[in-house]
C-alpha positions as CSV (number, residue, x, y, z in Angstrom):
1,M,0.0,0.0,0.0
2,V,2.7,2.3,0.9
3,W,4.7,1.5,-2.3
4,R,1.5,2.2,-4.4
5,R,1.0,5.5,-2.8
6,C,4.6,6.5,-3.3
7,C,4.5,5.3,-6.9
8,Y,1.3,7.2,-7.7
9,G,2.4,10.3,-5.7
10,E,6.0,10.6,-6.9
11,V,7.2,8.2,-9.6
12,V,4.1,8.5,-11.9
13,P,4.0,12.3,-11.8
14,F,7.8,12.6,-12.4
15,A,7.7,10.2,-15.5
16,A,4.6,12.0,-16.9
17,M,6.2,15.5,-16.6
18,A,9.4,14.3,-18.1
19,A,7.5,12.6,-21.0
20,V,5.4,15.8,-21.6
21,E,8.7,18.0,-21.8
22,C,10.3,15.5,-24.3
23,T,7.0,15.4,-26.3
24,N,6.7,19.2,-26.4
25,V,10.5,19.5,-27.5
26,G,9.9,16.9,-30.2
27,L,6.7,18.6,-31.4
28,N,8.5,22.0,-31.7
29,T,11.4,20.4,-33.6
30,L,8.8,18.7,-36.0
31,F,7.0,22.1,-36.4
32,K,10.2,23.9,-37.2
33,A,11.0,21.4,-39.9
34,A,7.4,21.6,-41.2
35,T,7.6,25.4,-41.5
36,L,10.8,25.1,-43.3
37,K,8.9,23.2,-45.9
38,G,6.2,25.9,-46.1
39,M,3.4,24.8,-43.5
40,S,1.4,27.9,-42.0
41,Y,1.4,28.0,-38.3
42,L,-2.2,29.1,-38.4
43,V,-3.2,25.8,-40.3
44,F,-1.1,23.8,-37.7
45,I,-2.7,25.3,-34.7
46,L,-6.3,24.9,-35.9
47,Y,-5.8,21.3,-37.2
48,S,-4.0,20.3,-33.9
49,Y,-6.7,21.5,-31.7
50,A,-9.5,20.1,-33.8
51,L,-7.9,16.8,-34.0
52,G,-7.1,16.8,-30.2
53,S,-10.6,17.6,-29.5
54,L,-11.8,14.7,-31.7
55,I,-9.5,12.2,-29.9
56,L,-10.5,13.3,-26.4
57,L,-14.3,13.6,-27.2
58,P,-15.5,10.1,-26.4
59,L,-13.2,9.5,-23.4
60,P,-15.2,11.4,-20.7
61,F,-18.4,9.5,-21.7
62,I,-16.7,6.2,-22.1
63,F,-15.2,6.4,-18.4
64,R,-18.5,8.2,-17.3
65,R,-16.6,11.0,-15.7
66,M,-18.4,13.9,-17.1
67,D,-21.2,15.1,-14.9
68,L,-23.0,17.9,-16.9
69,S,-25.3,18.6,-14.0
70,S,-22.4,20.0,-11.9
71,F,-20.9,21.7,-14.8
72,K,-21.7,25.4,-14.0
73,V,-21.7,28.4,-16.3
74,S,-19.0,30.0,-14.1
75,I,-16.7,27.0,-14.9
76,L,-17.4,27.2,-18.6
77,Y,-16.7,31.0,-18.5
78,R,-13.3,30.3,-16.9
79,I,-12.4,27.5,-19.3
80,F,-13.4,29.8,-22.4
81,I,-11.0,32.5,-20.9
82,L,-8.4,29.5,-20.7
83,G,-9.0,28.8,-24.4
84,L,-8.4,32.4,-25.4
85,I,-5.4,32.7,-23.4
86,G,-4.1,29.3,-24.7
87,F,-4.7,30.2,-28.4
88,S,-3.0,33.5,-28.0
89,A,0.0,31.7,-26.3
90,N,0.2,29.2,-29.1
91,I,0.2,32.0,-31.8
92,C,3.1,33.6,-30.0
93,A,4.9,30.3,-29.5
94,Y,4.8,28.9,-33.0
95,K,5.5,32.2,-34.7
96,G,8.2,32.7,-32.2
97,I,9.7,29.3,-33.1
98,E,9.4,30.2,-36.8
99,Y,11.6,33.3,-36.3
100,S,14.1,31.6,-33.9
101,S,14.6,27.9,-32.8
102,P,13.1,25.3,-30.6
103,T,16.3,25.6,-28.4
104,L,15.5,29.1,-27.6
105,A,11.9,28.2,-26.9
106,S,13.0,25.6,-24.4
107,A,15.6,28.0,-22.8
108,L,13.0,30.9,-22.4
109,S,10.7,28.4,-20.7
110,N,12.5,28.9,-17.6
111,L,10.7,32.4,-17.4
112,T,7.5,30.7,-16.5
113,P,8.0,30.3,-12.7
114,A,9.4,33.8,-12.6
115,F,6.4,35.4,-14.3
116,T,4.0,33.2,-12.2
117,F,5.8,34.6,-9.1
118,V,5.4,38.2,-10.3
119,L,1.7,37.7,-11.3
120,A,1.0,36.0,-7.8
121,I,2.4,39.0,-6.0
122,I,0.3,41.4,-8.3
123,L,-2.9,39.4,-7.6
124,R,-2.0,39.1,-3.9
125,M,-1.7,35.3,-4.1
126,E,1.8,35.4,-2.8
127,N,3.1,37.0,0.3
128,V,6.5,38.5,0.3
129,G,8.4,39.2,3.6
130,L,11.5,41.3,3.0
131,R,13.0,39.8,6.2
132,R,12.6,36.3,5.2
133,T,15.3,34.2,3.4
134,S,12.8,32.4,1.2
135,S,11.4,35.7,-0.1
136,H,15.0,37.0,-0.9
137,A,15.6,33.7,-2.7
138,K,12.5,34.1,-4.7
139,I,13.1,37.8,-5.6
140,I,16.8,37.1,-6.5
141,G,15.7,34.0,-8.5
142,T,13.2,36.0,-10.5
143,V,15.8,38.7,-11.3
144,V,18.4,36.3,-12.4
145,S,15.8,34.3,-14.6
146,I,14.8,37.5,-16.4
147,S,18.5,38.5,-16.8
148,G,19.4,35.1,-18.2
149,A,16.5,35.5,-20.7
150,L,18.0,38.8,-21.9
151,V,21.3,37.1,-22.3
152,A,19.9,34.4,-24.5
153,L,17.7,36.9,-26.4
154,L,20.3,39.7,-27.1
155,Y,23.6,37.8,-27.3
156,K,24.2,35.0,-29.6
157,G,28.0,34.7,-29.3
158,P,30.3,32.3,-31.0
159,T,28.9,28.9,-32.3
160,L,29.7,26.1,-30.1
161,L,28.1,23.3,-32.1
162,S,27.1,23.4,-35.8
163,S,25.9,21.0,-38.3
164,S,25.3,23.5,-41.1
165,S,27.8,24.4,-43.9
166,P,29.7,27.7,-43.8
167,V,28.5,30.8,-45.7
168,P,29.7,30.8,-49.3
169,S,32.7,33.1,-49.8
170,N,31.7,34.2,-53.3
171,K,29.0,36.5,-52.1
172,P,30.6,38.4,-49.2
173,H,28.5,41.5,-49.5
174,Q,25.4,39.4,-48.6
175,Y,26.8,38.0,-45.4
176,P,26.4,41.3,-43.1
177,L,22.8,41.7,-44.4
178,A,21.9,38.1,-43.7
179,L,23.5,38.3,-40.3
180,A,21.6,41.4,-39.3
181,T,18.3,39.8,-40.5
182,A,18.9,36.6,-38.6
183,Q,19.9,38.6,-35.5
184,T,16.5,40.7,-35.9
185,N,14.5,37.5,-36.4
186,W,16.0,36.0,-33.3
187,I,15.1,38.9,-31.1
188,I,11.6,39.1,-32.6
189,G,11.3,35.3,-32.0
190,G,12.5,35.6,-28.4
191,L,10.0,38.3,-27.7
192,L,7.2,36.4,-29.0
193,L,8.3,33.4,-27.0
194,S,8.6,35.5,-23.8
195,A,5.0,36.7,-24.4
196,E,4.0,33.0,-24.7
197,Y,5.5,32.1,-21.3
198,F,3.9,35.2,-19.6
199,L,0.5,34.1,-21.0
200,L,1.3,30.4,-20.0
201,S,1.8,31.7,-16.4
202,I,-1.6,33.4,-16.4
203,W,-3.1,30.1,-17.9
204,Y,-1.6,28.1,-15.0
205,I,-2.9,30.3,-12.4
206,I,-6.5,30.2,-13.9
207,Q,-6.3,26.5,-14.6
208,T,-5.3,25.8,-10.9
209,Q,-8.5,27.6,-9.8
210,V,-10.7,25.8,-12.4
211,I,-9.4,22.3,-11.3
212,K,-10.1,23.1,-7.7
213,I,-13.7,24.1,-8.4
214,Y,-14.2,21.1,-10.8
215,P,-11.6,18.3,-10.2
216,D,-12.2,16.3,-13.4
217,E,-9.1,16.7,-15.4
218,L,-10.4,14.7,-18.4
219,S,-13.6,16.7,-18.8
220,V,-12.0,20.1,-18.2
221,T,-9.3,19.4,-20.8
222,L,-11.9,18.2,-23.4
223,V,-14.0,21.4,-22.8
224,Y,-10.8,23.5,-23.1
225,L,-9.9,21.9,-26.4
226,L,-13.4,22.6,-27.8
227,C,-13.4,26.2,-26.6
228,T,-9.9,26.8,-28.1
229,T,-10.9,25.2,-31.4
230,I,-14.0,27.3,-31.7
231,I,-12.0,30.4,-30.9
232,A,-9.2,29.5,-33.3
233,A,-11.4,28.4,-36.3
234,P,-12.7,31.8,-37.5
235,I,-9.4,33.7,-36.8
236,C,-7.2,31.1,-38.5
237,I,-9.4,30.7,-41.5
238,L,-9.7,34.5,-42.0
239,A,-5.9,35.2,-41.4
240,E,-4.7,32.3,-43.7
241,T,-6.2,33.3,-47.1
242,N,-4.1,30.9,-49.0
243,S,-6.5,28.1,-49.8
244,S,-3.7,25.7,-50.8
245,A,-2.1,25.9,-47.3
246,W,-5.2,24.1,-45.9
247,R,-4.7,21.1,-48.2
248,L,-2.3,18.6,-46.6
249,G,-0.3,15.9,-48.5
250,P,1.5,12.8,-47.3
251,D,4.5,14.9,-46.1
252,I,6.1,16.2,-42.9
253,S,3.2,18.7,-42.3
254,L,0.7,15.9,-42.0
255,V,3.0,13.9,-39.7
256,T,3.4,17.0,-37.5
257,I,-0.3,17.7,-37.2
258,I,-1.1,14.1,-36.4
259,F,1.7,13.9,-33.8
260,S,0.4,17.2,-32.4
261,G,-3.2,15.9,-32.3
262,F,-2.3,12.9,-30.3
263,F,0.6,14.3,-28.1
264,G,0.2,18.0,-28.4
265,P,-2.6,20.0,-26.8
266,S,-4.6,16.9,-25.8
267,F,-1.8,15.0,-24.1
268,S,0.2,17.9,-22.6
269,T,-2.9,19.7,-21.4
270,L,-4.3,16.6,-19.8
271,V,-1.0,15.7,-18.0
272,H,-0.4,19.4,-16.8
273,T,-4.0,19.6,-15.6
274,W,-3.6,16.5,-13.6
275,G,-0.3,17.6,-12.5
276,L,-1.7,21.0,-11.3
277,Y,-4.4,19.1,-9.2
278,L,-1.9,16.7,-7.8
279,K,1.2,18.7,-7.3
280,G,0.6,22.4,-8.1
281,P,2.2,24.8,-10.6
282,V,5.6,24.8,-9.0
283,Y,6.2,21.1,-9.5
284,I,5.4,21.3,-13.2
285,S,7.9,24.3,-13.6
286,I,10.7,22.1,-12.2
287,F,11.0,20.1,-15.5
288,K,11.5,23.1,-17.7
289,P,15.4,23.2,-17.6
290,F,15.5,19.5,-18.7
291,S,14.0,20.5,-22.0
292,V,16.8,22.8,-23.0
293,V,19.3,19.9,-23.5
294,V,16.8,17.8,-25.5
295,A,16.0,20.8,-27.7
296,A,19.7,21.6,-28.5
297,V,20.5,18.0,-29.4
298,L,17.4,17.6,-31.6
299,G,17.9,21.1,-33.2
300,V,21.5,20.2,-34.2
301,M,20.7,16.6,-35.3
302,F,17.5,17.2,-37.3
303,L,17.3,21.0,-38.1
304,G,20.9,21.9,-38.7
305,D,20.7,24.6,-36.1
306,D,23.7,26.2,-34.5
307,L,24.2,26.1,-30.8
308,H,25.4,29.4,-29.7
309,L,27.3,30.5,-26.5
310,G,24.6,33.0,-25.7
311,S,22.0,30.3,-25.7
312,V,24.1,28.2,-23.3
313,L,25.0,31.0,-20.9
314,G,21.4,32.2,-20.9
315,A,20.0,28.8,-20.1
316,I,22.4,28.3,-17.4
317,T,21.7,31.6,-15.9
318,M,17.9,31.1,-16.1
319,S,18.2,27.7,-14.6
320,V,20.2,29.1,-11.6
321,G,17.5,31.7,-11.1
322,F,14.8,29.1,-11.7
323,Y,16.1,26.8,-8.8
324,G,16.7,29.9,-6.5
325,L,13.2,30.7,-7.0
326,I,12.1,27.0,-6.4
327,W,14.3,26.8,-3.4
328,G,12.7,29.8,-1.8
329,K,9.1,28.5,-2.6
330,A,10.0,25.0,-1.0
331,K,11.5,26.8,2.1
332,E,8.5,28.9,2.5
333,E,6.1,25.8,2.3
334,E,8.3,24.1,4.8
335,M,7.9,27.0,7.2
336,I,4.2,27.1,6.7
337,H,4.0,23.3,7.4
338,E,6.1,23.7,10.5
339,D,3.8,26.5,11.8
340,N,0.7,24.4,11.2
341,M,2.3,21.4,13.0
342,G,3.1,23.7,15.9
343,K,-0.6,24.8,16.2
344,T,-1.9,21.3,16.1
345,P,-3.1,20.2,19.6
346,L,-1.4,17.2,21.2
347,L,-4.6,15.5,22.0
């Protein structure tokens, strides 16, 4: 019994979160490869959410977990807001990856806990005591994380690992222009990805509230995907006017959308929702630095991306700030637990 409780409470969540991070990095890598072949990110987003909704649609009814009588309008309103935030985050995410790379996306994901901490202070969900060591660690960790993001965003530095061929020497006048364009795209992509993780922090906060009110992860995920699909459909169809972009052939674009339908919004949202209910948003954020290494390896192997010193330094700096913030949060929870134990009567 103890082993089962430990397995469900520790081993299964750890394996699930690690699997989600690897899946998300793999999806970002596939998406980048598909966009290089001409796939529209608007087409990808709409098809992915629609397919994910169709895959999850029968499950709550098969497992008899959806209780429509207890599904109030206030819950639907919150989930619709989640869909709007999730769709906006996806627009920023995939357009940002188009401009930059999956490696930068994984590196900047370490901003999520810092943004969450700042939002929690603004919304008065987090108390900051300037005399407490835990508060110092959280504040310093947030500042260091944002500083690391600026390093990764503004400084590329020399190439540490490359699988691409050098720039041809017979057109030297084109090299400075190409370099300046690449740097501009890198910064634009980084800003879009930063916006994504800011929206994701808001998403985590609202989703935690929703799952506390209606603790049914499968049903909440299904309604979220349906709402996001309804929001995305008119916007994507009106924005993507090229009719040929909506026709898919047997190529990497189709593979990417099918992979995303099964393991993208449906799988990741379901696991994250379950993780938020079981462990809270802090636990989910712990696995973000793990994705940086996976993204760097996949990017070099399959996309021909260069691994730059700035990305490595930025990722290391953000990870240090990230774990400082997490340490402060853990220390604070430990103090609260000790205070509650001290107030518990002996008899």
